[in-house]
C-alpha positions in Angstrom: 117.4 8.3 279.5 118.3 11.1 282.1 120.3 13.6 280.6 121.7 16.5 282.8 121.5 20.0 282.0 123.9 22.7 284.1 121.1 25.1 283.5 119.1 23.0 285.4 120.6 20.4 287.7 122.3 22.2 290.3 124.8 20.2 292.4 122.4 20.2 295.5 120.3 18.1 293.4 117.6 21.1 292.9 117.1 21.8 288.9 118.3 25.1 288.1 115.4 27.6 286.9 112.5 26.0 288.4 111.8 27.2 291.3 110.5 24.4 294.6 107.1 25.3 296.2 107.8 24.0 299.9 105.1 23.1 302.2 103.3 20.7 304.3 100.5 18.5 303.6 101.8 17.0 300.4 101.2 13.6 302.2 97.4 14.6 303.4 97.1 16.1 299.7 96.8 19.9 301.0 98.0 22.3 298.9 99.9 24.2 300.9 102.6 24.8 298.5 104.7 28.3 298.6 107.3 29.9 296.4 111.1 29.2 297.5 112.8 32.5 296.2 116.1 30.7 297.4 115.8 28.2 295.0 116.8 30.2 292.3 120.2 29.8 290.8 122.5 32.7 291.3 123.7 34.4 288.1 127.1 33.8 286.6 129.6 36.3 286.1 132.5 36.7 283.8 134.8 39.4 283.5 132.8 41.2 286.4 129.7 41.1 284.2 126.9 39.1 284.5 126.6 36.3 282.3 123.3 35.9 280.3 122.5 32.5 278.8 121.9 32.3 275.6 117.9 30.8 274.4 115.9 30.8 271.7 114.0 33.7 270.9 110.4 33.3 269.3 108.3 36.9 269.5 105.1 36.2 270.8 102.1 36.2 268.8 98.6 36.2 269.4 96.2 33.5 267.9 94.4 34.8 265.2 91.7 31.6 264.9 89.5 33.3 267.2 89.3 36.9 265.3 88.9 35.4 262.0 85.9 32.4 263.0 84.3 35.5 264.1 84.9 37.5 261.5 83.8 34.8 259.0 80.9 33.9 260.9 79.6 37.5 260.5 80.2 37.5 257.0 78.5 33.8 256.8 75.5 35.0 258.3 75.5 38.1 256.3 75.7 36.5 253.0 72.6 34.3 254.4 70.6 36.9 255.3 70.8 38.7 252.0 70.3 35.8 249.9 67.3 35.1 252.3 66.7 39.0 251.7 66.7 38.8 248.0 64.8 35.2 247.2 62.0 36.7 249.9 61.8 39.9 247.7 61.6 37.4 244.3 58.9 35.1 246.0 56.9 37.9 246.7 57.4 39.8 243.4 56.7 36.5 241.6 53.5 36.2 244.2 52.2 39.5 243.5 51.9 38.8 239.7 50.6 35.1 240.1 48.0 36.4 243.0 47.3 39.9 241.6 48.5 41.4 244.5 49.8 45.0 245.2 49.3 45.6 241.9 48.0 49.0 239.7 45.2 48.5 238.4 45.0 48.3 234.7 42.4 47.2 232.1 43.7 46.1 228.7 42.3 44.9 225.7 44.4 41.6 224.7 43.5 39.8 221.3 44.1 36.5 220.6 43.7 35.8 216.6 42.4 32.1 215.0 46.7 32.3 213.9 47.7 32.0 217.5 45.9 28.6 217.8 46.7 25.2 216.1 45.1 21.8 216.2 46.8 19.0 217.8 45.3 15.2 218.5 45.7 14.7 222.5 45.2 11.5 224.9 41.8 11.4 226.5 41.6 10.0 230.0 38.9 8.8 232.5 38.9 10.0 235.7 41.1 6.9 236.7 43.5 8.5 234.8 43.5 6.0 232.4 43.8 6.4 228.3 40.5 6.0 226.3 41.4 7.2 223.3 42.4 10.6 221.4 40.4 13.5 220.1 41.6 16.5 218.4 42.2 19.9 220.1 42.6 23.5 219.7 45.7 24.3 221.5 46.7 27.7 222.2 50.4 29.2 221.5 51.1 30.1 224.9 54.4 31.8 224.0 52.3 34.0 221.7 49.6 34.6 225.0 52.3 35.6 227.2 53.8 37.8 224.9 50.4 39.8 224.4 49.6 40.2 228.4 53.1 41.4 228.5 52.6 43.9 226.0 49.0 45.0 227.7 50.4 45.7 230.7 48.6 42.5 232.4 51.6 40.9 233.5 55.3 41.3 234.5 56.6 38.0 234.1 56.3 35.9 230.8 58.0 32.7 232.1 55.7 32.7 235.2 53.0 32.6 233.1 54.0 29.9 231.1 55.3 27.7 233.7 51.7 28.2 235.4 49.9 27.8 232.0 52.1 24.4 231.6 50.8 23.1 234.7 47.1 24.2 234.6 47.0 22.8 230.8 45.5 26.6 230.0 46.8 26.1 226.3 43.8 23.6 225.8 41.2 26.2 227.8 41.8 29.3 225.8 39.9 30.4 223.3 40.5 32.7 220.5 38.8 36.4 221.1 39.3 40.2 222.1 39.1 40.3 225.9 39.5 43.1 228.2 41.3 42.3 230.9 42.9 44.0 234.3 45.8 43.3 236.4 43.4 42.4 239.1 43.0 39.0 237.7 45.3 36.5 239.2 46.8 33.8 236.4 43.9 31.7 237.4 41.3 34.4 236.6 42.9 35.5 233.4 43.1 32.0 231.7 39.0 31.5 232.9 38.4 34.9 231.3 40.2 34.2 228.0 37.4 31.9 227.1 34.1 32.3 224.9 31.1 33.2 226.0 33.0 35.0 229.0 32.4 38.6 230.4 35.8 39.6 229.1 35.3 39.0 225.8 34.8 42.2 223.5 31.1 42.4 221.7 30.9 43.4 218.3 27.8 44.6 217.4 27.1 44.2 213.7 23.8 45.2 211.3 23.3 43.3 208.4 20.3 44.4 206.3 18.2 42.8 204.1 18.9 42.0 200.7 23.1 40.8 201.2 24.0 37.9 199.9 26.2 35.5 201.6 29.9 36.3 200.3 28.9 39.9 201.3 27.9 39.0 205.0 30.6 36.7 205.0 33.2 39.6 203.7 31.7 41.9 206.7 32.2 39.2 209.2 35.8 39.4 208.0 36.3 43.0 208.0 34.8 43.4 211.7 37.3 40.7 212.5 34.9 38.0 214.0 36.5 35.5 211.8 37.9 34.6 208.7 35.6 34.3 205.2 37.9 31.1 204.6 36.7 29.5 207.9 32.6 30.8 207.2 32.9 29.2 203.8 34.3 25.7 205.2 31.6 26.0 208.2 28.8 26.6 205.6 29.9 23.9 203.8 31.1 21.2 205.9 29.7 21.7 209.6 26.5 19.9 210.2 23.7 22.3 211.4 20.5 20.4 212.2 17.4 22.8 211.6 14.6 21.3 209.6 14.6 24.1 206.9 17.9 22.4 206.2 16.7 19.2 205.5 17.8 17.7 202.0 20.7 20.2 201.6 23.6 17.7 202.4 26.7 19.4 203.8 29.5 19.5 201.1 28.6 22.9 199.5 28.5 26.2 201.1 26.0 27.8 198.8 23.6 25.3 200.3 23.2 28.1 203.0 22.5 31.4 200.8 18.8 32.6 201.7 19.4 31.0 205.2 22.0 33.5 206.8 19.2 35.8 208.2 19.6 39.4 208.3 19.6 40.9 211.7 21.6 42.7 214.2 24.0 40.4 216.3 26.5 40.5 218.8 29.6 38.6 218.2 33.0 38.1 219.7 35.9 38.8 217.9 37.9 35.8 216.4 34.6 33.9 217.4 34.5 30.4 215.8 33.0 30.9 212.6 30.7 27.6 213.0 29.1 29.2 216.0 28.8 32.8 213.7 26.7 30.8 211.0 24.6 29.2 213.9 23.4 32.3 215.0 22.0 33.6 211.7 20.4 30.0 211.7 18.9 30.3 214.7 17.4 33.3 214.4 15.7 32.5 211.4 14.3 28.8 213.6 13.0 31.3 215.9 10.5 33.5 213.6 9.7 30.2 211.9 5.8 29.2 213.0 3.8 26.4 213.0 2.0 28.2 210.8 4.4 28.7 208.0 4.6 25.2 207.9 1.1 24.4 207.4 1.3 27.3 204.6 4.4 25.3 202.9 2.8 21.8 203.2 -0.4 23.5 201.5 1.5 24.9 198.9 3.2 21.3 197.9 6.7 23.3 197.8 9.7 23.7 200.3 11.1 25.9 202.9 14.1 26.5 200.4 11.7 27.6 197.2 9.6 29.5 199.6 12.8 31.4 200.7 14.1 31.8 196.7 11.0 33.0 196.0 11.6 35.6 199.0 14.9 36.4 197.7 13.8 37.4 194.3 10.9 40.2 196.2 13.8 41.3 198.6 15.7 42.1 195.3 12.9 43.5 193.6 10.4 45.5 196.0 10.9 48.9 196.7 8.7 48.9 199.3 6.5 46.8 201.9 3.2 47.4 200.0 4.9 46.1 197.0 6.5 42.5 198.4 2.9 40.7 198.1 2.2 41.8 194.2 5.7 41.2 193.2 5.0 37.5 194.8 2.1 37.1 192.9 3.6 37.9 189.9 6.4 35.4 190.2 3.6 32.7 191.2 1.2 34.0 188.0 4.4 33.0 185.7 5.7 30.1 187.2 1.7 28.7 186.6 1.4 29.8 183.2 5.0 28.2 182.5 6.7 31.6 181.7 10.2 32.6 182.1 10.9 34.6 184.9 12.5 37.2 183.7 13.8 38.9 186.6 17.2 40.7 186.2 17.7 40.5 190.1 18.6 36.6 189.1 21.4 37.5 186.5 22.8 39.7 188.5 23.6 37.3 191.3 26.9 35.7 189.4 27.7 39.4 188.8 28.0 41.3 192.2 30.1 43.6 191.1 28.1 45.3 188.7 26.8 48.7 189.6 25.3 49.9 186.4 21.1 51.2 185.8 18.4 49.4 185.2 19.2 48.6 181.6 21.8 45.6 181.6 24.6 45.3 178.9 23.8 42.6 177.0 26.7 40.6 177.7 25.0 40.2 181.6 21.2 40.0 180.0 22.1 37.0 177.9 24.9 35.5 180.0 24.3 31.7 179.9 23.9 30.8 183.5 21.3 28.8 185.5 20.6 32.0 187.3 19.5 33.8 184.4 15.6 33.5 184.5 15.6 35.1 180.8 16.8 31.8 179.3 15.8 29.3 181.9 12.2 28.4 183.0 11.4 28.0 186.9 13.5 29.1 189.8 16.8 30.0 189.7 19.4 27.1 191.8 19.5 28.9 195.1 18.0 31.9 196.8 20.1 35.3 195.3 20.3 36.8 198.5 19.1 36.7 202.2 15.8 37.8 202.4 13.9 38.9 205.8 10.5 37.9 207.4 8.8 40.6 205.4 9.5 38.9 202.2 9.3 35.7 203.8 6.0 36.1 204.4 4.7 37.6 200.9 6.1 34.6 199.6 4.0 32.3 201.8 1.0 34.6 201.3 1.2 36.6 197.9 -1.6 39.0 196.7 -4.4 37.3 194.4 -3.6 39.5 191.4 -3.7 38.9 187.7 -0.8 40.6 187.1 2.2 39.2 185.3 4.7 42.3 184.8 5.6 44.9 186.8 8.0 48.0 185.8 9.7 50.8 187.4 8.4 53.9 187.7 11.4 56.3 187.3 9.8 59.5 188.7 8.4 57.4 192.0 11.0 54.9 192.3 8.6 52.5 193.3 7.0 49.4 190.5 3.8 49.5 188.3 1.9 46.4 187.6 0.2 45.0 184.7 -1.6 42.3 183.3 -0.6 42.2 179.8 2.4 42.6 178.4 0.9 45.5 175.9 0.1 47.8 179.1 3.7 46.8 180.2 5.4 47.4 177.1 3.7 51.0 176.6 4.6 52.0 180.2 8.2 51.3 179.7 7.9 53.4 176.6 7.2 56.7 179.1 10.1 55.5 180.9 13.8 57.1 181.1 16.1 54.8 182.7 19.7 55.1 183.9 
């Protein structure tokens, strides 16, 4: 549909307001157009003034699409770069902690007590990953371990260590104990170092003199934080130790090991397993028993335990090495004669807190106990302390004497030996004992 517009259609057929381009070459496709100024319409006048056409007015606006797009792109790039930098920094810090990179060297002691571990039943698998059964394992409280490492300044990020521990199954690899660790150790090295027998474990050197009872030794071990008395008694009663000198002593009673906790100087780890601690004592004794000693025991028709029981009495009674074989001879002479041993040290085994003098009070001297050798014949039910090798050798090789009695010389602190009771009584009458 064609509509005429006075502003554009002219009487001569030209379109008003649109100049014509004139030129040759339309037929040939050549653009020879030129601007024809004569084609412009003549302006109209009204009352002598030019009449202007009304038209819609819209302000010229420049497009913001390009400007906003550029600024947005820049801002997005800055955001991506910033996030990347933050993530890179976080990754670097994490890597430094995990791999022990670029860290100030710090050395610290970390203690993992038995209370930080529990026993759990876990599945066992073969090399192909097939479940083959279940076993009880000791499992570390990783939260406790991470806190201990963080507090010691060894690690920076506890969640990161706990994640590593979960992936590497570190909870079943760690052992109780005291460890010297450094920030130069990466996470893997830390886990490997917190195990029994590693160079990182803190060694506690403890000396146990001859004559201590098992309860005294256990109490000292607990005081030195090696392991608890409760665990030691449990291990003494129930762990199966395979030593020849323990033959016939079935598990179930802790007292079966009295006399075999060999006195010596030992290196222990803080938090060491109780059965391992006891095994050190037993191994030390085992290493000192010779084939000749076993021959002597067999020739006497006795047992190693009875030998140790005699040795324990010698240990408690002897004032010096030169007395041991003499006291052994008195014990064996009395037993051969069917006499009561009458050794006060056996009575005091059940009164460990007694710290009085030589003259025992009546309530102790007359106590109805199998350890009271004033009342019951023969050897006491068990050794009364843990003797050293000097006393054990004396029990194996007693002196050949006719002595049946001995008494303490209050002046010299040594013993005097007698063949008859009358000689014994006469000497005692001259002494003043505390």
